N, C-alpha and C positions, 0 to 999 in steps of 0.2 A: 860548850858543854851544857846539856839540859839538866834540869834539877833532878830528874829521875836517874840519869847517868851518875850524877854526883851521889845520889842516895845509894846506888848500886856499889859504887866505889867505897863508900863509908861502911856498908854492910860487909864487903869483902875484907876490908881492913879489920873490922870487928871480929870476923871469923878467924882471922890470922892472929888474934890476941890483942887487938887494939881496944880502945874504950867504946863501950856499947852505948853510952849516953848520947853520943853524937848522932846516932841513928834515930833516936826517939822523936826529936823535934821535926826533922824533915818527913818522917813517916806520917806524922799528924798534919803537917802543913800541906803535904802533897795528897792527903786523903788516901794513902795506900791502903787497899783492902785485901789484895791478893798478891802473893809472890809465886812466880813460876820458877821452880828449881830445875835447871838444866845442867847437863854434864859439862858442856864446853861451849866455846864461842861459835862453832859452826852450827850448833843447835839453835843458839840465840839468833844468828843471822837468818836461819830458816823460819823461825817463829815470827820474827819481826817482818820478814818479807811476806809471809802469808797474811799477817794482820793488815799490812798496808794494802795488799791486793784485794782484801775484803772491805776496805774502807774503815778499818778499825783504828782508833787512836788509843792504844792501850795505856799510855801514860795518862791521858786525860780521863780514862776510865778507872784510874787508881790501881793499875796492874803493873807490877815490877817484874820484868823478865830478867832472870839472873843466871849467869854461868858460874858454876862452882869450881871449875878446874878439877873435875873428877867426881864420879858418883860416890866415892867413899867419903866425901865431905858432906853428904846430905844430912847425916845425923846432927852435925854441928850446926848447920844452917837451920835445920828444923827446930833445934832447941832455942836458938837465938830469935827466930822470927815467929814461931808458932805460939800456941797457947801459953807456954811457960816463958816466953820472951815478949815480943812486941804484940802478940795476940792477933797476928794476921792469918788469913786463910792461906793454906799451902796447896799447891798442886805441882805437877812436873811431868817430864818426859824422860824416859831412860831406855837403854838397850836391854834386851832380854837377859844378857849376862849379868847386868847390874840390878835386876829386879829385886833381889834380896836386900840390898842396901836401902832402897826406897821403901820396901814393905816394912822393914824394921823401923825406919825413921818416921814414916808417916802413918803407920798402922797402929801406933801406940796411943793416939789421942782419943780415948773414949769420950771425954766430955764434949768434944766438938760434935760427935754424932748426935748428941741430944739437941744440938742447936741446928741440925741440918747442914753442918759444915764439915763433915768428916772428910779428911784429905783424900783426894782421888788422883792417881797418877796413871800415865798412859805409857804403854810398853811397845817398842819397835821390835820386830821379829829378830833382826840381827842388830842393826843400828839405823839411824835416820837416813844415812846415805844409801843403804841397801833398799830401804823403803822407797826412796825417791827414784832410784834407778829402775826398780821394778815397776813403779807407777808410770814412768815416762817411756820405758823400753830402751834397749841398748842402742838402737839406731838413732833415736832422738837425742840421747845423751851424747853420742858421738858427734852429732850435728852441732850441739851446743859447745862441745869442746873445740870443734873446728872454728866456730864463730868467736870463741874467746881467744883464739890464737895459740891453742895448746896442742894442736894435732900432731906436730912433729915430736913434741915431748911424749905424747901418748904412743906414737909409733915406736919410738926408741924404747919406751918402757915395755911394750908388748914383745919386743925381741929378746928380752931377758929370759934365760932358761927357766927361772923360777915361775914364769907365767904360763908355761906350756900346758900344765895340767889343770889350769883353772878355767872355769866357764867365763864367757865374755862379761857377764854381770859381776863376777868376783874380780875380774881383772880391772874393771872400771872402778869398783869400790876401792880396790887397793891403790889405784892410780891417784885417786882424789886425796889420799893421805900421804903421798910421797914427798910433798914439798910444803914447807911452812906457809901457812896462809891459804893454801889451795882449798882445803875443806871449807873454810869460812867463806871464801868467794863463791864456791859452787853451792854452798848451802842456800845462798840467795838466788843464784842463777837457775838452779834446778827448780826451786819453788816458783819462781816467776814464770817458768815455762809450763807449769801445770794448768790444765783446764779444771774447772770446779769438780767435775765428776771423777777426776783422777787423783785428787788429794788423798794421800795415805790416811787410813783410818785413825792411827794414833795422833797424827798432827791435826786432823780435822776435829777429832774428839776433844783435844786439848783446847783449841781455840773456841769451840762451841761451849766449853765449860766455863769460860771466863766471863 
């Protein structure tokens, strides 16, 4: 376990009601300067994969990428980690439907704006999976699913009556969320298949802001 992973786990426990003083020391020792607030582990896998593909070592740069287990938790994490907590710079990535949670949590820190550190977050049109499928195209995503050994599972899924009225893109997006751990695995697989010019704007904007 890396030190940054341990820091993430300490912050998660803090957000769940544990002692906050345990997070202060590693934040200083690791020189954490920015925390990226993400909704879940599939987003974290995608951000990590993109950083690696661009030769970025976010941990060494003092960036903690954190999955919050739901966008509704962003306010709690912002209070703990932002100007009223550890004093770290905050940013994040969210789905369009969750924009309001991020806007309320990160848009309240006026004092940061005076320092040129006003929190900025990036919004996916539907969600990150949708952005990645559109960027790669349906055929390319199907090729990746075949390469991952999930083609038979996809074919079985597509035969379900509920899928008949959906577009191929909607079907693929739904498929990625039908099995535990699949969204996390494909968060990395889809990002690793992207060429630089096809990186979705919210994901590229987030990494460029760090």
